[in-house]
C-alpha positions in Angstrom: 154.2 74.2 72.9 151.8 76.2 75.1 150.0 79.5 74.2 149.2 81.5 77.3 148.8 85.1 76.3 145.2 85.7 75.4 144.1 89.2 76.5 145.8 92.6 75.8 147.9 94.0 78.6 147.1 97.5 79.9 148.9 99.7 82.4 152.2 101.4 82.4 154.3 101.7 79.3 154.0 103.3 75.9 150.6 102.9 74.4 149.9 101.0 71.1 146.7 101.5 69.1 146.0 99.4 66.0 143.4 99.7 63.3 142.6 96.8 61.1 141.2 96.8 57.6 140.4 93.9 55.2 140.2 90.2 55.7 140.2 87.8 58.7 143.8 87.2 58.0 144.5 90.8 58.8 142.5 90.6 62.0 144.7 87.6 63.0 147.9 89.5 62.0 146.9 92.4 64.3 146.7 90.0 67.2 150.2 88.7 66.4 151.5 92.3 66.2 150.1 93.2 69.6 151.7 90.1 71.1 155.1 91.0 69.6 154.8 94.6 70.8 153.7 93.6 74.3 156.8 91.4 74.6 158.8 94.6 74.2 157.0 96.6 76.9 154.2 98.2 74.9 150.6 98.3 76.2 147.5 98.1 74.0 144.9 100.9 74.2 141.5 101.2 72.6 141.7 105.0 72.8 143.5 106.4 69.8 144.1 109.7 71.6 146.2 108.0 74.3 148.4 106.2 71.8 152.1 106.8 71.4 152.2 104.4 68.4 149.4 104.0 65.9 149.7 101.0 63.5 147.2 100.7 60.6 147.0 97.2 59.3 146.0 97.5 55.6 144.4 95.7 52.7 145.2 96.1 49.0 142.6 93.7 47.5 140.5 96.6 46.1 141.3 100.2 45.3 138.6 101.6 47.6 140.3 99.7 50.5 143.5 101.7 49.8 141.7 104.9 49.4 140.2 104.6 52.9 143.8 104.3 54.3 144.9 107.5 52.5 141.9 109.2 54.1 142.9 107.8 57.5 146.5 109.1 57.1 145.0 112.6 56.7 143.4 112.2 60.2 146.7 110.8 61.5 148.5 114.0 60.4 146.1 116.0 62.5 146.8 113.8 65.5 150.6 114.3 65.0 150.1 118.1 65.0 148.7 117.8 68.5 151.3 115.2 69.6 154.5 115.5 67.6 156.1 112.5 69.2 153.4 110.2 67.9 154.6 107.4 65.6 152.4 106.3 62.8 153.0 103.0 60.9 151.4 101.4 57.9 151.7 97.6 58.0 150.3 94.7 55.9 149.5 94.4 52.2 149.4 98.1 51.4 152.8 98.6 53.0 154.2 95.8 50.8 152.7 97.2 47.6 153.2 101.0 48.0 156.3 101.4 50.1 157.7 104.2 47.9 154.6 106.3 48.0 154.1 105.8 51.8 157.5 107.0 52.7 157.3 110.2 50.6 157.5 113.5 52.5 154.1 114.7 53.8 152.4 111.4 54.3 153.0 111.4 58.0 154.1 107.7 57.9 157.0 106.8 60.1 157.0 103.0 59.7 156.3 100.7 56.7 156.2 97.0 57.5 155.1 94.2 55.2 153.2 91.1 56.4 156.4 89.0 57.0 158.3 91.6 58.9 156.3 92.0 62.1 159.0 90.6 64.3 161.1 93.7 63.4 158.4 96.2 64.5 160.1 97.1 67.8 163.3 97.9 66.0 161.4 99.9 63.4 159.8 101.9 66.1 163.1 102.8 67.6 164.4 103.8 64.2 161.4 106.1 63.8 161.9 107.5 67.3 165.4 108.4 66.2 164.1 110.5 63.3 164.5 108.0 60.4 161.9 106.0 58.5 161.5 102.4 59.8 161.1 100.2 56.8 161.0 96.4 56.3 158.9 94.9 53.4 161.0 91.8 52.8 158.9 88.8 52.0 159.8 85.5 53.5 159.6 81.9 52.3 159.5 80.5 55.9 157.7 83.0 58.2 154.5 81.7 59.8 154.7 83.3 63.3 154.0 79.7 64.5 155.2 80.0 68.0 153.8 83.5 68.7 150.7 83.5 71.0 148.3 86.1 69.5 146.8 88.6 71.9 143.0 88.2 71.4 141.4 91.5 70.6 137.9 90.2 70.1 135.2 91.3 72.6 133.1 88.1 73.2 135.8 85.7 74.3 133.9 82.9 72.4 135.3 82.8 68.9 138.9 83.2 67.7 140.9 83.0 64.5 143.9 80.7 64.1 146.2 81.3 61.0 147.3 77.9 59.7 149.3 79.1 56.7 150.4 82.2 54.9 150.8 83.4 51.3 149.2 82.0 48.1 150.4 80.1 45.1 147.3 80.5 42.9 148.0 83.8 41.1 144.4 84.5 40.1 144.7 87.1 37.4 142.9 89.9 39.4 144.5 89.2 42.8 147.3 91.1 44.5 147.7 88.7 47.4 150.6 86.5 46.1 152.6 89.7 45.5 151.9 91.2 48.9 151.9 88.1 51.1 154.4 85.9 49.3 154.4 82.2 48.5 152.3 79.6 50.3 153.8 78.0 53.5 152.0 76.0 56.1 152.4 76.1 59.9 153.5 73.1 62.1 150.2 71.4 63.0 151.2 70.8 66.6 151.4 74.6 67.2 147.9 75.0 65.7 146.4 72.2 67.9 148.2 73.7 71.0 146.8 77.2 70.2 143.3 75.8 69.8 143.5 73.8 73.0 144.7 76.8 75.0 141.8 78.8 73.6 139.3 76.1 74.6 140.8 75.8 78.1 140.4 79.6 78.4 136.7 79.5 77.6 136.6 79.9 73.9 134.2 77.6 72.1 134.9 78.2 68.4 138.0 78.6 66.3 138.2 79.5 62.6 141.3 78.1 60.8 142.5 80.7 58.4 144.5 80.7 55.1 144.3 82.1 51.6 143.5 78.6 50.5 143.2 76.3 53.5 142.5 73.2 51.2 146.2 73.3 50.1 147.5 73.2 53.7 150.3 70.6 53.9 152.9 70.0 56.6 154.9 66.8 56.4 152.2 64.0 56.3 149.5 66.2 57.6 147.1 67.6 55.1 144.1 69.9 55.7 141.5 67.1 56.4 143.9 65.5 59.0 144.4 68.9 60.6 140.7 69.5 60.8 140.3 66.2 62.6 143.1 66.9 65.0 141.5 70.2 66.0 138.0 68.8 66.2 139.2 66.0 68.6 140.3 68.6 71.2 136.7 68.6 72.5 133.2 68.0 71.1 132.4 71.4 72.7 134.9 73.2 70.5 133.4 74.3 67.2 135.7 74.3 64.2 135.3 76.5 61.1 137.6 77.4 58.2 138.2 80.0 55.5 138.8 80.2 52.7 138.4 77.2 50.3 139.5 77.2 46.7 137.1 75.2 44.6 139.9 73.4 42.7 141.2 71.8 45.9 138.2 70.9 48.0 138.4 67.2 48.3 136.0 64.3 49.2 138.4 63.5 52.0 137.7 66.9 53.6 134.0 66.4 53.2 134.2 63.0 54.8 135.9 64.5 57.8 133.4 67.4 58.1 130.5 65.0 58.0 132.1 62.7 60.6 132.5 65.3 63.3 129.4 67.1 64.7 131.6 70.0 66.0 133.0 70.8 62.5 130.5 73.4 61.3 128.4 72.6 58.3 129.3 75.8 56.4 131.7 76.2 53.5 132.8 79.5 51.9 133.5 78.5 48.3 134.4 81.5 46.1 133.0 81.1 42.6 133.9 84.6 41.3 132.0 83.9 38.0 129.6 81.5 36.5 131.2 81.7 33.1 133.9 79.3 31.9 135.4 82.0 29.7 135.8 84.3 32.7 137.1 81.6 35.0 139.8 80.7 32.4 140.7 84.4 32.0 140.8 84.8 35.8 143.2 81.8 36.1 140.8 80.1 38.5 141.9 76.6 37.3 138.4 75.1 37.4 135.3 75.1 35.3 131.7 75.9 36.1 131.0 72.1 35.7 133.8 71.3 38.2 132.4 73.8 40.6 128.9 72.5 40.4 130.2 68.9 40.9 131.9 70.0 44.1 128.6 71.6 45.2 126.8 68.3 44.5 129.5 66.5 46.5 129.0 68.8 49.5 125.3 68.0 49.3 125.9 64.3 49.2 128.0 64.3 52.4 126.2 67.1 54.2 122.7 67.8 52.9 122.3 70.8 55.3 125.6 72.4 54.7 125.4 76.2 54.0 127.3 77.5 51.0 128.5 81.1 50.7 130.7 82.6 48.0 132.5 85.6 46.4 131.4 87.1 43.1 133.0 89.7 40.8 131.0 91.9 38.5 132.5 93.4 35.3 135.8 91.5 35.0 137.8 92.3 31.9 135.9 91.5 28.8 132.9 90.1 30.6 129.9 90.0 28.2 126.2 90.1 29.1 126.1 86.3 28.5 129.0 85.8 30.9 127.1 87.9 33.5 123.9 86.0 33.0 125.9 82.7 33.6 126.9 84.1 37.0 123.3 84.8 37.8 122.3 81.3 36.7 125.0 79.8 38.8 123.7 81.7 41.8 120.2 80.3 41.3 121.5 76.8 40.8 123.6 76.8 44.0 121.2 78.9 46.1 123.9 80.6 48.2 123.1 81.5 51.8 125.1 84.7 51.4 127.8 86.2 49.3 130.5 88.9 49.2 129.9 90.8 45.9 132.2 93.4 44.3 132.8 95.3 41.1 136.1 94.4 39.5 138.9 96.7 40.7 142.1 96.7 38.7 145.1 96.2 40.9 148.5 97.4 39.6 151.0 94.6 39.1 148.5 91.8 38.7 148.3 89.6 35.6 145.0 91.2 34.5 146.4 94.7 34.9 149.4 93.8 32.7 147.6 91.8 30.0 143.9 92.7 29.9 141.9 96.0 29.4 139.6 97.1 32.2 137.0 97.6 29.5 133.7 97.5 31.3 132.2 100.9 32.0 131.9 101.7 35.7 128.2 102.4 35.4 127.7 99.0 33.7 129.8 97.3 36.4 127.5 98.9 39.0 124.4 97.8 37.1 125.6 94.2 36.9 126.7 94.3 40.6 123.2 95.6 41.6 121.6 92.6 39.7 123.8 90.2 41.6 123.0 91.9 44.9 119.3 91.9 44.3 119.3 88.2 43.4 121.5 87.3 46.4 119.0 89.2 48.7 116.3 87.0 47.3 118.4 83.8 47.8 119.3 84.8 51.3 115.7 85.3 52.3 114.8 81.9 50.7 117.7 80.3 52.6 116.6 81.7 55.9 112.9 80.9 55.3 114.0 77.2 54.8 115.3 77.3 58.4 111.9 78.1 59.9 110.6 75.2 62.0 114.0 73.5 62.3 115.8 72.8 65.6 119.3 74.2 65.7 122.1 74.2 68.2 123.2 77.8 68.7 126.5 79.0 70.3 125.8 82.2 72.2 128.0 85.1 71.2 126.5 87.9 73.3 123.7 90.4 73.8 121.5 91.1 70.8 121.6 94.6 69.3 117.8 94.4 69.3 117.3 94.2 73.0 119.2 93.7 76.3 116.7 90.9 77.0 117.8 88.9 74.0 121.0 87.0 73.0 122.4 86.3 69.6 124.5 83.4 68.4 125.2 81.3 65.4 124.1 77.9 64.1 126.6 75.4 62.7 125.5 76.8 59.3 126.9 80.2 60.4 123.4 81.8 60.5 122.8 84.4 63.2 119.9 83.6 65.6 118.2 86.0 68.1 116.3 84.6 71.0 115.3 85.4 74.6 118.1 85.8 77.1 116.8 84.0 80.2 119.8 82.9 82.3 122.1 82.1 79.4 125.5 83.8 78.6 128.1 84.0 76.0 129.7 80.6 75.3 126.6 78.5 76.2 125.2 76.1 73.7 121.4 76.5 73.4 119.0 74.3 71.4 116.6 76.6 69.6 113.6 76.2 67.3 113.6 78.7 64.4 110.4 80.6 64.5 110.9 83.4 61.9 113.5 85.3 59.9 114.6 88.4 58.1 117.0 88.4 55.1 120.0 88.5 57.5 118.8 87.0 60.8 116.9 84.1 62.2 114.5 84.4 65.2 114.0 81.5 67.6 112.9 80.2 70.9 114.7 77.8 73.3 113.6 74.2 73.2 113.6 72.9 76.7 
């Protein structure tokens, strides 16, 4: 199977504008949506004012993510006043979770489509154009969009996402994903390898394999470590990353494969969520603090310079000050390079919303979150300071925001480096000595 469609089509035809919120999976889904719509004659535009159809790809992981979408719908209603023929659609997780509210009179929403119904979008648009609501939120046990060539909306033409699976079977107590994206199913590995090879042949030099829990990928006799090796063997010039790992499933076999291939990046995002066994049990994370730290130790044995990043939740139901202090101590013990950090946000329909009281005062949640953020800022600086003096290979992504005379790119450890431009361009590999750092960025000079 070959994947040929890489860039968005412009020109004649009705214009499609798409806004994407949330995770990398949503970014990948938007590229699939554009591909489907282009096959039916629609053309992608980056100018919302030229759009005939606006699709908003949504996230439901936290309440503030949904509140942003309600705010955007207010702006969409103003656009519709100026252009009554404009079709507005909500797609993705929020569409799946809030169908009834979205189709109420006055929202301005014409189309509601869940994550497994994107193939039906052209028909839903026609339904909306005829004056009815276009609705499809049916979840699938098979849909992976495996044969659809995503239209790449990224700007740099260097890095791309490849979805290898959909859905989730973990049912963490706080998480809405299994209810909005359905059960776990893996994509045919040959279609994944073909998509990655096509990207490489078209100048891309890095792919990120995406799934809610990539470690549990399984298709026939191919598990995730085998898939990683298959993609890495396309070319030593193609970097391979992945997101996200679940701590309960990360295996020594995967670590062996990562260590064996130089082009598999030495960076693992391993969400801990909490350092407290009591909280981990309540969250239904299916591992203990001790298990997690043993996996961290295993990563260090196979790849001593592997960067570890994480997700952390402050103020989960019933979290005590001791539970919170255990999260801080876990952070210090691991020494994360960076982290995504959030206050607990109750999501309707999840296990925790049904069975636990959201009993931590919001001000206290904020205080605990600020402690986590302050500690992580310190750890990030220490992680970057440890890079100073080291020689790293950097994949150039583009011009630095600091200066037109400088480029920026990432190391295998996923750390951003800024260095002098000279005659280099996006997609080049440059050997750089790290000469300094801030909390977020490394500074370097080319080693000739």
